[in-house]
C-alpha positions in Angstrom: 12.2 -3.2 -35.0 10.8 -5.0 -32.0 13.3 -7.5 -30.5 10.8 -9.0 -28.0 7.5 -7.7 -26.6 7.9 -6.2 -23.1 5.4 -5.0 -20.5 6.3 -2.3 -18.0 5.1 -2.1 -14.4 5.3 1.1 -12.4 4.9 0.8 -8.6 4.3 4.1 -6.7 5.2 3.1 -3.2 5.4 5.0 0.1 9.2 5.4 0.0 9.7 5.6 -3.7 8.8 4.5 -7.2 10.1 1.3 -8.9 9.6 0.7 -12.6 10.4 -2.7 -14.2 10.3 -4.0 -17.7 9.3 -7.7 -18.0 9.2 -10.1 -20.9 6.0 -12.0 -21.6 7.2 -14.9 -19.5 7.4 -12.6 -16.4 11.2 -12.3 -16.3 12.6 -8.9 -15.3 14.7 -7.2 -18.1 15.4 -3.8 -16.7 14.6 -1.8 -13.6 14.9 1.7 -12.0 14.1 3.2 -8.7 13.7 6.7 -7.3 13.1 7.7 -3.7 10.9 10.5 -2.5 10.0 12.0 0.9 7.2 11.6 3.3 6.5 15.1 4.7 5.6 15.6 8.4 4.5 19.2 8.8 3.1 18.4 12.2 3.4 15.6 14.7 1.1 12.7 13.5 0.8 14.1 10.0 2.2 12.3 7.0 1.9 13.7 3.5 3.4 13.4 0.0 3.4 15.8 -3.0 1.7 13.9 -5.9 4.1 15.7 -8.2 6.9 13.7 -6.5 5.0 10.5 -7.5 4.9 11.7 -11.1 8.5 12.9 -11.2 9.8 9.6 -9.9 7.6 7.6 -12.3 8.7 9.7 -15.2 12.4 9.4 -14.4 12.3 5.7 -13.8 10.3 5.2 -17.0 12.8 7.2 -19.0 15.7 5.1 -17.5 14.0 1.8 -18.2 12.9 2.8 -21.7 16.5 3.9 -22.5 17.6 0.4 -21.6 15.0 -1.6 -23.6 13.8 0.7 -26.4 10.4 2.2 -26.6 9.5 0.1 -29.7 9.6 -3.1 -27.5 7.1 -1.9 -24.9 3.6 -3.1 -25.7 1.8 -1.9 -22.5 2.3 -0.1 -19.2 0.5 -0.9 -15.9 0.6 1.0 -12.7 0.2 0.0 -9.1 0.6 1.9 -5.9 0.1 2.6 -2.2 -3.6 3.0 -1.5 -5.9 5.5 0.4 -3.9 8.6 -0.4 -5.3 10.8 -3.2 -4.4 13.9 -5.2 -7.2 16.5 -5.0 -7.6 18.2 -8.4 -9.5 21.3 -9.5 -11.7 21.4 -12.5 -8.7 22.7 -14.4 -6.5 19.8 -13.3 -4.6 21.9 -10.7 -3.2 20.1 -7.8 -4.9 21.7 -4.7 -3.0 20.1 -1.8 -0.6 17.4 -0.8 -1.9 13.9 -0.5 -2.6 12.6 3.0 -1.1 9.1 3.1 -2.0 6.0 5.0 0.5 6.7 7.8 -1.3 9.9 8.8 -3.2 10.1 12.1 -4.7 13.6 12.1 -8.3 12.7 11.5 -9.4 11.2 14.9 -12.2 13.7 15.2 -13.6 12.8 11.8 -13.3 9.0 12.5 -15.2 9.4 15.7 -17.9 11.5 13.9 -18.5 8.7 11.3 -18.8 6.1 14.0 -21.4 8.2 15.8 -23.2 9.5 12.8 -23.3 6.6 10.4 -22.2 3.7 12.6 -19.3 1.2 12.2 -21.8 -1.7 11.5 -23.4 0.0 8.6 -20.0 1.1 7.1 -18.8 -2.5 7.5 -21.9 -4.0 5.8 -21.6 -1.8 2.8 -17.8 -1.4 2.3 -16.3 -4.4 4.0 -14.1 -2.1 6.1 -14.0 -0.9 9.7 -14.2 2.9 10.3 -10.6 4.0 10.3 -8.9 7.3 9.5 -6.5 5.4 7.2 -9.3 5.3 4.5 -9.9 8.0 1.9 -13.4 8.9 3.0 -12.2 10.2 6.4 -9.3 12.1 4.8 -11.9 13.8 2.6 -13.9 14.7 5.7 -10.8 16.2 7.2 -10.4 18.5 4.1 -14.1 19.4 4.3 -13.8 20.5 8.0 -10.3 21.8 8.2 -9.6 23.1 4.7 -13.0 23.9 3.3 -11.6 26.3 0.7 -9.7 23.3 -0.8 -12.6 20.9 -0.4 -15.0 23.2 -2.3 -12.6 23.4 -5.3 -12.1 19.6 -5.6 -13.4 18.4 -8.9 -11.9 14.9 -8.8 -9.7 12.9 -6.5 -7.1 10.6 -8.0 -5.2 7.9 -6.1 -1.5 7.6 -6.5 -1.4 5.1 -9.4 -4.3 6.9 -11.1 -2.5 10.2 -10.8 0.4 8.7 -12.7 -1.9 7.1 -15.3 -3.6 10.5 -15.7 -0.3 12.2 -16.3 0.5 9.5 -18.9 -2.8 9.5 -20.7 -5.1 12.3 -19.6 -7.7 9.7 -18.5 -9.5 10.1 -15.1 -10.4 6.8 -13.5 -9.5 4.2 -10.9 -10.0 0.5 -10.5 -12.2 -1.5 -8.1 -9.3 -2.6 -5.9 -8.2 1.0 -5.1 -11.8 2.1 -4.7 -12.3 -0.7 -2.1 -9.9 1.2 0.2 -11.8 4.4 0.2 -14.6 3.3 2.6 -17.0 4.6 -0.1 -17.4 1.6 -2.4 -20.3 -0.8 -2.2 -18.2 -4.0 -2.1 -21.0 -6.2 -3.4 -22.4 -3.9 -6.2 -18.9 -2.7 -7.2 -20.1 0.9 -7.5 -19.7 4.0 -5.4 -22.3 4.1 -2.6 -24.5 7.1 -3.2 -26.1 6.5 0.2 -22.9 6.6 2.1 -21.6 9.6 0.2 -24.9 11.4 1.0 -24.7 10.5 4.7 -21.1 11.7 4.9 -21.6 14.8 2.8 -19.1 13.8 0.1 -20.2 14.6 -3.5 -20.1 11.3 -5.3 -19.1 13.1 -8.5 -15.7 13.9 -7.2 -14.9 10.2 -7.2 -13.3 8.8 -10.4 -15.1 6.4 -12.8 -14.5 2.8 -12.1 -12.8 0.2 -14.3 -11.4 -3.3 -14.0 -7.7 -3.6 -13.2 -7.2 -5.4 -16.5 -8.8 -2.6 -18.7 -7.0 -0.2 -20.8 -7.6 3.4 -19.6 -5.9 5.3 -22.4 -2.8 5.7 -24.4 0.4 7.6 -23.8 0.1 11.2 -25.0 2.6 13.2 -27.0 3.5 15.3 -23.9 4.0 12.2 -21.7 6.0 10.5 -24.5 8.4 13.5 -24.5 8.8 13.3 -20.7 9.1 9.5 -20.3 10.5 8.2 -23.6 7.5 5.9 -24.0 6.2 5.6 -27.5 3.1 7.8 -28.1 0.0 5.6 -28.2 1.4 2.9 -25.9 -1.6 1.4 -24.0 -1.8 2.1 -20.3 -3.7 -0.5 -18.2 -5.7 0.5 -15.0 -3.6 -1.8 -12.7 -4.5 -2.0 -9.1 -3.6 -1.5 -5.4 -0.2 -2.8 -4.3 -1.4 -5.5 -2.0 -3.8 -7.3 -4.4 -1.3 -6.9 -7.3 1.3 -8.5 -4.9 -1.1 -11.4 -4.3 -1.6 -11.9 -8.1 2.1 -11.8 -8.7 2.5 -14.6 -6.1 -0.2 -16.6 -7.9 -2.6 -16.2 -4.9 -6.0 -16.0 -6.5 -8.2 -18.8 -5.1 -9.8 -19.4 -1.7 -7.6 -21.3 0.7 -4.5 -19.6 -0.5 -2.7 -16.9 1.5 0.1 -14.5 0.5 2.3 -12.7 3.0 3.9 -9.6 1.7 6.7 -8.4 3.9 8.5 -5.0 4.0 8.2 -2.4 6.7 5.1 -4.2 7.9 3.5 -7.4 6.6 0.2 -7.8 4.9 -1.6 -11.1 4.6 -4.0 -11.5 1.6 -6.5 -14.4 1.4 -8.7 -14.5 -1.7 -12.5 -14.9 -1.5 -15.0 -16.0 -4.2 -17.6 -13.7 -2.6 -17.4 -10.6 -0.4 -17.5 -11.8 3.2 -16.8 -9.0 5.7 -15.5 -10.0 9.1 -18.5 -9.5 11.4 -16.2 -8.1 14.1 -14.4 -5.7 11.7 -10.9 -7.0 12.5 -9.9 -7.9 9.0 -10.5 -5.8 5.9 -12.5 -7.2 3.0 -11.4 -5.7 -0.2 -11.6 -6.2 -4.0 -8.9 -8.3 -5.7 -7.5 -7.3 -9.0 -8.6 -10.7 -10.4 -12.2 -10.6 -11.9 -14.7 -12.2 -9.6 -12.4 -12.2 -6.6 -12.3 -10.4 -3.3 -9.8 -10.8 -0.5 -9.2 -10.5 3.2 -6.4 -8.2 4.1 -4.7 -8.1 7.5 -1.7 -6.1 8.6 1.0 -7.0 11.1 2.8 -3.8 12.0 6.5 -3.2 12.3 7.8 -6.6 11.1 10.7 -5.6 8.8 10.7 -2.2 10.6 11.7 -4.0 13.9 14.9 -5.3 12.3 15.6 -1.9 10.7 15.1 -0.3 14.1 17.7 -2.6 15.6 20.1 -2.0 12.7 19.8 1.8 13.0 19.9 2.0 16.8 21.9 -1.0 18.1 23.4 -2.6 15.0 26.6 -0.7 14.6 28.8 -3.8 14.6 26.5 -5.6 12.2 26.6 -2.6 9.8 30.4 -2.4 9.8 30.7 -6.2 9.4 28.3 -6.2 6.5 30.3 -3.4 4.9 33.6 -5.3 5.4 32.1 -8.5 3.8 30.0 -6.6 1.1 26.7 -8.2 2.3 23.5 -6.9 3.7 23.5 -6.0 7.5 20.4 -8.2 7.7 22.4 -11.2 6.5 24.8 -10.6 9.3 21.9 -10.2 11.8 20.3 -13.5 10.8 23.6 -15.3 11.1 24.0 -14.1 14.6 20.4 -15.0 15.5 20.9 -18.6 14.1 23.5 -19.3 16.8 20.9 -18.6 19.6 18.6 -21.5 20.6 14.8 -21.3 20.0 13.1 -19.2 22.7 16.0 -16.7 22.8 16.9 -18.0 26.2 13.9 -16.3 27.8 13.6 -13.0 25.9 10.3 -12.1 24.4 9.8 -9.2 21.9 6.6 -7.4 21.2 6.8 -5.7 17.8 4.5 -2.7 18.7 6.5 0.2 17.3 3.3 1.7 15.9 0.8 0.0 18.1 -0.5 -3.4 17.1 -2.9 -4.3 14.3 -3.3 -8.1 13.8 -3.9 -10.1 15.8 -4.5 -8.0 18.9 -5.7 -4.6 17.5 -4.5 -2.0 20.0 -3.2 1.3 18.5 -1.9 2.4 21.9 0.3 -0.7 22.5 4.1 -0.1 22.8 7.0 -2.3 21.8 9.1 -4.1 24.4 11.8 -6.7 25.1 10.8 -8.7 28.2 13.2 -11.0 30.2 16.5 -9.3 29.4 19.4 -10.3 31.8 23.1 -9.5 32.0 23.8 -12.8 30.1 21.9 -11.8 27.0 23.6 -10.3 23.9 22.7 -8.4 20.7 22.2 -11.8 19.0 19.6 -12.7 21.6 17.7 -9.5 20.8 17.8 -10.2 17.1 16.5 -13.7 17.6 13.8 -12.4 19.9 12.7 -9.9 17.2 12.4 -12.7 14.6 10.5 -14.9 17.0 8.2 -12.1 18.1 7.3 -11.3 14.6 6.7 -15.1 13.9 4.4 -15.4 16.8 2.3 -12.6 15.5 2.3 -14.2 12.0 0.9 -17.3 13.7 -1.8 -15.3 15.4 -2.8 -13.6 12.1 -3.1 -17.0 10.4 -5.2 -18.3 13.2 -7.5 -15.4 12.8 -7.8 -16.1 9.1 -8.6 -19.8 10.0 -11.3 -18.5 12.3 -12.9 -16.7 9.4 -12.9 -19.9 7.3 -9.8 -19.5 5.3 
């Protein structure tokens, strides 16, 4: 007997998978998390095994279902990191690891697209700059460097869609994920046959498109046995992590901005019409809300800068946090609060992976400037917080320049 209707969200992130059951009012009822690895077979490469996505999703689903009961779950939705895809054969065999968004192996393919198709044309059609982060250039890498794999690809499925496929057998994606491939016509909301032809990518290997709110299928008997979900439970298409994050924050109308912070920070600003940045600095993508698009802009190494300090310089903070049973970050912020604004002359540049917004220089390097013998660890922490804040301001000023 159903006690209360619950919906379950599965988030297939870069570092792990989190599954949460919510009541209809949006309150969390039960949660589970499993980590998985990023593989670095060569310098600059970053891959994941899609089976790790599914294994973590299945384990967290089973844990959550055991806590709330399968009879109470009325629907499942999936969200995930974007750009990375599982290449599948006609028989559904996984052909290779997924190349994730952190990977930087495809410089040659990125340059070829700029020369062959042109950044302006790609921007006009897709709303995106030419960047090896996006799925199209990863596909070109497979085509040139692993042709035996590329020739066998029947379909590519993005992270959340691979999990949905394992749950239901359905092959599809949603518009928000598709808008991060560099192959979607952002105005027509369909795969661009012209771009695919120019790039030499068969359009039929791309999955059918659905709205994020649409049901893609039902949990199969096999998936039910693996996850504990009731056979026949509806599975919704869901969407990319960033637009889902904006929806969760209630950011769906023009003039609103969401800042989602973790390792880095992404700003999302909804649009009522697709409006690509003429200079290609800010990505224009599809929102998960019907009739909405959004600007997306990344500030690199925001939370990662604090983690870098914790792991390399924060030995005392870690021990103090353990003694007090609090987070090391709480201790770090306490220390920083005792330092006056301006960090007494220290400036921090959070360029651990180059800089995206607002200066866009992938070769930039991080630095503390102005350090003297009088400065302490607390000054460095304060400088990190202020350096990140200044870059937030620059990002918001750029959005204002674009009319947000």
